[in-house]
C-alpha positions as MATLAB code, in Angstrom:
seq = 'MERLLFLLTLLTVSAGLLSAQETTMIPEDVFYLMPSFGNGSVVYRGQPPIRGSFNISAVDNTVRFKDADGQELAAEDTDLVQVSIDNVTFVKDGDHFLRLYPVSEDVSVAVHRNVLILTDSKTGAYGGQSQTTAVTEYSGFTAEGRLFKLDEIRELPYRMSETASLCRGQSVIALNKRNLQRCFPQSKDAIEEYFDSHKSLPANDIPAILELCKLWAQ';
ca = [
      84.053   84.120   49.291;
      84.530   80.465   49.431;
      82.077   79.925   52.121;
      79.574   81.886   50.342;
      80.194   79.919   46.999;
      79.792   76.620   49.054;
      76.391   77.872   50.598;
      75.000   78.837   47.305;
      75.988   75.578   45.801;
      74.513   73.652   48.739;
      71.281   75.590   48.345;
      71.034   74.735   44.450;
      71.418   71.038   45.198;
      68.943   71.134   48.093;
      66.557   73.044   45.678;
      67.044   70.299   43.053;
      66.399   67.408   45.383;
      63.333   69.300   46.636;
      61.827   69.620   43.497;
      62.368   66.120   42.626;
      60.274   65.103   45.692;
      57.599   67.851   45.259;
      55.949   67.969   42.027;
      52.860   68.750   40.406;
      50.590   66.827   38.032;
      49.978   63.493   39.692;
      50.609   60.815   37.100;
      48.104   58.076   37.027;
      50.667   55.258   37.810;
      51.500   57.235   40.882;
      48.138   57.948   42.229;
      47.141   54.283   41.756;
      49.186   51.289   42.696;
      48.552   49.548   39.364;
      48.830   51.247   36.015;
      45.221   50.683   35.292;
      42.247   49.107   36.599;
      42.618   45.009   36.135;
      40.849   41.878   36.891;
      41.278   40.509   40.064;
      39.947   39.678   43.630;
      39.371   41.058   47.054;
      39.397   38.915   50.106;
      37.754   39.698   53.404;
      38.401   37.827   56.714;
      36.263   34.609   56.772;
      34.911   35.189   53.493;
      35.335   33.825   50.054;
      37.120   35.896   47.225;
      35.178   38.671   45.639;
      36.103   38.915   41.773;
      35.975   42.020   39.611;
      38.133   44.781   38.250;
      39.994   46.944   40.684;
      42.730   49.427   41.321;
      44.165   50.898   44.726;
      44.634   54.607   45.511;
      48.011   55.331   46.989;
      46.813   58.707   48.275;
      43.947   57.436   50.649;
      44.519   53.476   50.393;
      41.275   52.605   49.287;
      40.369   49.679   46.915;
      38.558   51.433   44.044;
      35.983   49.484   41.568;
      33.404   51.125   39.131;
      29.840   50.704   38.836;
      27.661   50.010   35.906;
      27.596   53.679   35.155;
      31.372   53.968   35.226;
      31.674   55.936   38.743;
      34.387   54.945   40.538;
      33.621   53.707   43.960;
      35.879   52.820   47.268;
      35.143   49.280   48.638;
      34.458   48.930   52.218;
      37.715   48.130   53.942;
      36.602   46.479   57.274;
      38.158   43.053   57.545;
      39.746   43.579   53.939;
      42.980   41.366   54.108;
      44.139   40.884   50.435;
      43.796   42.239   46.984;
      44.984   40.778   43.888;
      45.020   42.624   40.618;
      46.476   41.142   37.479;
      48.306   38.731   39.462;
      49.993   40.989   41.731;
      49.208   40.393   45.405;
      48.756   43.327   47.918;
      48.283   42.738   51.601;
      46.517   45.174   54.163;
      48.783   46.511   56.919;
      47.373   48.433   59.251;
      45.935   51.331   57.016;
      47.652   50.995   54.032;
      48.438   48.318   51.415;
      52.143   46.562   50.473;
      52.796   45.330   47.142;
      54.395   42.131   47.121;
      57.538   41.090   45.120;
      58.207   37.451   45.712;
      61.962   36.596   46.303;
      61.540   33.053   47.645;
      58.757   30.234   48.218;
      57.471   32.132   51.292;
      59.176   35.514   51.480;
      58.430   38.780   49.495;
      59.638   42.183   49.422;
      56.691   44.309   50.618;
      56.784   47.809   49.427;
      54.365   50.683   50.992;
      53.985   53.783   48.548;
      53.020   56.927   50.477;
      51.672   59.788   48.325;
      51.353   62.859   50.380;
      49.527   65.903   49.170;
      51.354   69.085   49.985;
      48.631   71.303   51.098;
      47.110   72.241   54.420;
      44.340   74.310   53.136;
      42.568   72.657   50.401;
      41.255   69.569   52.118;
      37.545   70.893   51.236;
      38.697   70.826   47.522;
      39.168   67.111   47.320;
      35.506   66.598   46.902;
      32.547   65.474   49.126;
      31.872   62.200   50.696;
      31.556   59.242   48.024;
      28.125   57.589   47.930;
      27.369   54.503   49.795;
      26.387   52.160   47.090;
      25.470   48.419   47.248;
      26.593   46.728   43.982;
      24.919   43.518   43.542;
      27.196   42.089   40.965;
      29.945   42.206   43.778;
      27.955   40.125   46.178;
      27.025   43.264   48.180;
      30.239   45.100   47.924;
      29.681   48.768   49.198;
      31.524   52.022   49.092;
      31.620   54.211   51.940;
      33.912   56.885   53.409;
      35.679   59.583   51.508;
      36.815   59.106   48.116;
      39.774   60.930   46.427;
      39.563   61.054   42.626;
      42.673   61.705   40.655;
      41.147   64.570   38.302;
      40.158   66.276   41.721;
      43.660   66.647   43.125;
      45.588   66.187   39.788;
      47.155   69.948   39.804;
      48.223   69.849   43.717;
      51.909   69.221   44.454;
      52.792   65.855   46.203;
      55.624   63.871   47.285;
      55.931   60.325   46.728;
      57.975   57.789   48.812;
      58.324   53.991   48.898;
      59.621   51.948   51.635;
      60.647   48.109   51.791;
      59.872   45.757   54.414;
      59.675   41.913   54.314;
      56.629   39.607   54.345;
      57.080   35.967   55.442;
      54.190   33.807   55.146;
      51.162   35.882   56.354;
      53.514   38.177   58.652;
      54.892   41.672   57.575;
      58.112   42.123   59.262;
      60.743   44.993   59.359;
      63.413   44.853   57.109;
      66.773   44.253   59.093;
      69.662   42.030   59.734;
      67.950   39.921   62.189;
      64.759   39.205   59.983;
      66.873   38.784   56.822;
      69.070   36.129   58.447;
      65.727   34.260   59.698;
      64.331   34.488   56.001;
      67.383   33.483   54.250;
      69.330   31.216   56.663;
      71.510   29.879   53.742;
      73.092   33.283   53.409;
      73.627   34.188   56.889;
      77.181   34.911   56.706;
      76.547   37.074   53.362;
      74.200   39.102   55.121;
      76.284   39.709   58.190;
      79.227   40.693   55.599;
      77.004   43.100   54.164;
      75.933   44.765   57.315;
      79.551   44.750   58.382;
      80.338   46.836   55.369;
      77.166   48.978   54.887;
      75.747   49.388   58.253;
      72.198   49.648   57.068;
      70.036   48.706   54.214;
      68.790   51.482   51.458;
      64.966   50.714   52.444;
      63.788   53.412   50.144;
      65.654   52.078   46.998;
      63.313   49.213   46.055;
      65.411   47.878   42.889;
      68.603   47.636   45.191;
      66.444   45.957   47.853;
      64.980   43.357   45.573;
      68.354   42.671   43.977;
      69.949   42.043   47.497;
      67.028   39.826   48.532;
      66.857   37.740   45.411;
      70.805   37.182   45.914;
      70.589   36.013   49.397;
      67.321   33.775   48.549;
      69.490   31.767   46.402;
];
């Protein structure tokens, strides 16, 4: 009987954790990396910044802008290296964007948000291909590829996670003891002591990582 009660309790706790991760009704501030479209710039390799009003989708990692009719379009991502929106900086790392939280002059905590749509049969329901549109006021900005819209997938279940790494100068590096000691040499002993006690970092607990890095950056 005690074993049965233990198993039932474990299942109840597991179901609660699962429901916290897998929910419906994707909020706008989860679907996008910024709460709303904001003024900023995008930087392509070897080109001057292009200014406008932007946001970034965490579902498909496209930079979004709107044309003169208010239609939401996705910017071309070839050679796109950096986006700034309302004084928040995002850098391109592989096929996704990392939000930078500066903790010292040349080191930032870089956060990757992953929003996973929990479906294996509704790919076609996400909508058709977005139009390839030249927008003259954006200096030849084009939109191409698949465009996921919030209103088209708002009702689908999803799972969101955020993971921290480090960005030093122009390089994104893993969040580990060795790199932390290189980034914050003045706190080498404190970092060593932390890892002696904790063994690992809570890479998915962004506030905790920011607090630790700000402490070690002093």
